N, C-alpha and C positions, 0 to 999 in steps of 0.2 A: 292443327293447333298452332298458335302464333309464336310461342316461345318455347325453347327446350326446357325440360324440368329443371328446377333449381339445383345448382351444383353444390350448394351449401349442405354440409353433412348434417344429418338429423341430430337433434338434441340427445336422443336416446342412445347414441353410440357410446357416450362417456360412462365409464364405470358400470357396465352392465353386470359385472360379477357381483356387485353389491345389491342388485335387485332381488326381490323375493316374489314368489307367486302369491296371489291373493289368499286371504284366509279361507275363502270359499273353496279354492282348489285343495287346500290342505284338508278341509272338512270332508269333502266328497271322497278324497283319496282314503281317508281314515275310516269313513263309515261304509262306503260301498267298495267291496273287494274288486280291484282292477283285474281284468283279464290280462293274460301275459303280454299281449301285444299293445294294450292301451296304456298310455302314459300322459301325464300332465306336461305341457310345454312351458318351460321357464322363460322369463323375459330375454335371456341371452340367445334364445333360438327363434325369436319372433320372425326374423327374415325368412328362414326356411319354411316356417308354417305359412307365412303370407304368400310365398311363392306358389305353394300348393293351391291356395285359394285363387290367386291370380290366374293360374292355368285353368282351374276348374270353371271360372266365370269369364273367361276371355271372350266368349261370344254372347254373354248375357246382356241383353239390351237394357234391362232395368238397372243393373249394377253399373253399367257404363253410360247411363243416361246423362250424368253431368259432364262426361268426358267427350262423348261423340256429339259435339255441338256444331251448328253451322258456322259459327265464327272461328272455328279451328278446323275447318274442312281441309285446309292446306297442310295440316300435320301428317306426318307419316304414321304408319301403323306401329312402328317401333316407338315413336314418341308417345303415342296414345297408350300403348301397353306399359311403358315406363311409368307414366302418371297413374295408370290403373293399379300397377303393382305397389307404387309408393303409398297410395291412399289405403290399400289393404294392409300395408306394413304399419301405418299409423294406428289403424283400427285394431290390428292383431296385438300390437304392443299394449294398447290401452286395456284390452281384455286380459292380457297376461298379468297386468298389475292390479286391475280392479275386478276382473271376472274369472272365468275358467276357460282355458284353451287345452284341448285334448287332441291327440293324434294316434293313429294306428296304421300299421303297414310300413313297408320299407320306404325310406327317404320321404317321410311325411306324406304317405300315400293318401290319407284322408285326414282332414282337420275340421274341428268344430269349435266355434266361439260361442260361449254361453255367458249371459249376464245373470248372476244369481239374484234371488229375492232381496229387495232392499238396497241393491247396488246400482250405480250409474256411472257412466264415464263422461258425463256432461260437466263435471266440475272443472274449474280453470286449471287446477294442478295437473289433472290427468291430461287435459287438452294440450298443455304446454310440454309435459314430459313425453307424451307420445308423438308429438309433432303434428297433431291434427290441425293446429292453427295454420300450418303452412298451406292448407287447402284454400284458405281465403286469398292467397296470393298465386297459387299454382293453377287454380281453375280459371277459365275464361269468364267474362262478364255474364254470358248466357249460362255457363256451367254453374256459377255461384247462385244465380236465380233458381236454377233447377234443383240444386242440392240444398241450399239453405232456406229458400222460400217455398219450395214445393215438396221435395222428397222427404226431408226430415220432419217438417211439421205434419205431413200427411201420415207418416208412420207413427209418430208420437200420439197424434190425436186419435187415430184408429185404435191403437193398443189401449189407450185410456178408455175409449168408448166400449170396446169389447170386454175388457177385463173388469171395468168398474172398480169396486172397492178392492179387488185383488190385484190391481195393476202393479202395486209395489210388493206383492207377495207371490210372485210366480217366477218360474225359470224361463228365461227368454233366449231362444236359440237364434242368434243373430246371423251366423253364417255356418254353413255346412258344405264343404266342397271336397271332391275326390278327383285326383289326377286321372287322366284318360287311361293310363296303363295299370291303374289300381282299381278300376271299376269291376263290377260283377263279382266281387269277393265278399260282400256283406260287411264291409268296413263301416259304411254310413250307419247301418242298423246298430252295430256294436257301440259306436260313439253316442248315438241317440239314446239307446236303452241304458247305457252307462249312467246317464243323468236322470232319465225318466224313472228308473228304479229308485233313485234317491228322492225324487219328487213325490212318488207314490208313498214312500215311507214317511215323508213329511206332510202328506195330504195336501200337496200344492199342485197347481196347474202348470203346464208347460205351453208356451206360446211361440209361434214362429210365423214368418211370411215366406211365401214361395213365388218365384217369378217364372216358373216353368210349368207348362200344362201337364206334364207327365208326373211331376213330383207329388201332387196331392194324392195320386193313386198309391205311390210308394209310402208316403206318410200314413195313409189310411191303414196300411198293413201293420203299422207300428202303434196303432191306437189313436191316431189323430183324426179329426173330423173337420170338414169345411165350416167356416164361420161366415165369411163374406168376401166379395170381390171389390177391390178398389182400383182406381186408375190414375196413372200419371199422364196428365194431358195438358201440360202447360201450353203446348202448341198442338193444333188440331192434327197435324201430320205426324206427331210424335206421341201417339197414344200407346201406352204399355199397361198391361194389367198385372196386378199382384193378387194372388189368392191367399187369404189369411186362414190359418188353421190353428187349432189348439187341442190339447187333451186336458181333461179336467175330471175331478171326482164329482162334478155337479152337472146337471142339465141346464143349459141356458134356454129359457123359455123364448119362443118366437111368436110373433104376431104379424098379420098382414100389414103391409105399408105400401105407399104409392111408389112407383118406379117407372122409368121410361124403357126399361129392358123387359120385353114380354117373355123372354126365355127364363127369367129368374123367379117369376111368380111374386116378386116384391116382398121380401122379408126384412125385418129389422130386429135388432137385439133388444130384449127387455132386461131389466136389472134384477128380475126375480130369479131365484135359484131353487130347484127341487132336486132331491137326491137321485142321481143316475150316473152311470160311469162314462157316458159319452155326451157329446154335444153336436148339434147340427144347425147350421145357418148359412144361407147363401144369399147375398144381397149385392147391391150395386151402388157405387157412388159415381154417377154420370157427370156431375158437375163438381169438380174439385174446388173447395174453398181455398183460394190462394192468398187470403189475407194473412199477414204475418202474425204469428202468435206471440212473438217477443220483439222488442225494439232492437234494431240492428245496432251494434256497438259503433260509436263514432271512431274516426281515425285516431283521435287523442286517446280514447279508451283502449284501442288496439295497441297503440304505442306504449301505453303504460303497462299493459299486460305482457307485451313482448319483453319490455325491460325487466319486469319481474321474472319472466321465464329465463332470461339470460343470467340473472343473479341466482336463480334457482339451480341452473345448470352448473355454475361454478361452485355453488354450495355443496354439490354432490361430491366434489373432490375432497372436501373436508368432512364428509359424512355428517353434516350438521342439520340440513333441512330435510333430506330424504333418507 
């Protein structure tokens, strides 16, 4: 990578003691009894939780897809890991504020990031508070194309397609990672079932993506089923697959469709629902639609939003805006 990560301290370092967990975190804690080892991570502990995820996904090619780019091939592994960790810190903090972050085990052995129904971290306030706006300057030119033009639109579009009318009414497991020395202890299952029990009580679905071929088998034991396969393929030599799975109180009807992958029998999702506790669908997106779903903000718009973010940061000292 061309330049070392920004030395500028993240916005979210200021007055962390004033931050509170999201209302979803309080609701889950109140309704679903926590096991003795499980606890909700407050915003003041976001860095330790992000460190767990950074270690868990250090060799994940999908998570590092925007970081391991040809135009930063000269970067050292330490520089790559630093940017990898910083990106996860931004995302973890955003979930502490707007979603639900839980951990179990010693020294944050396993961490889960959930986005509750009806919640999102795409608003400008959360982007500025969490520091996610920094990625627009920290990622390389190729990395920004991969992250903003391909990765995020593909995930958003696919989730919307799969969940249909329930897209805003489901629990979304964004990240689930376990440190190497904390694996094989059932921590991941505890964190997943901690929320799926609440989702079952609310009669809501849970949705997630997995970039590891082994994980679908593990998630299957927790009640999840395959939905479809999608691919990151901005460059022909950098093709990575993501398996989508979800658990739901409904059966998603499936019908034959055309596909170029003979091993998948070509299935696509129908919007009709019939009562059944599980869902199954396996499909393929061989040709990723790389058209932008939203117009990229201009430099002037970025400058205006950054200026607002600076004012927002200083406003925190007076406890007026946040």
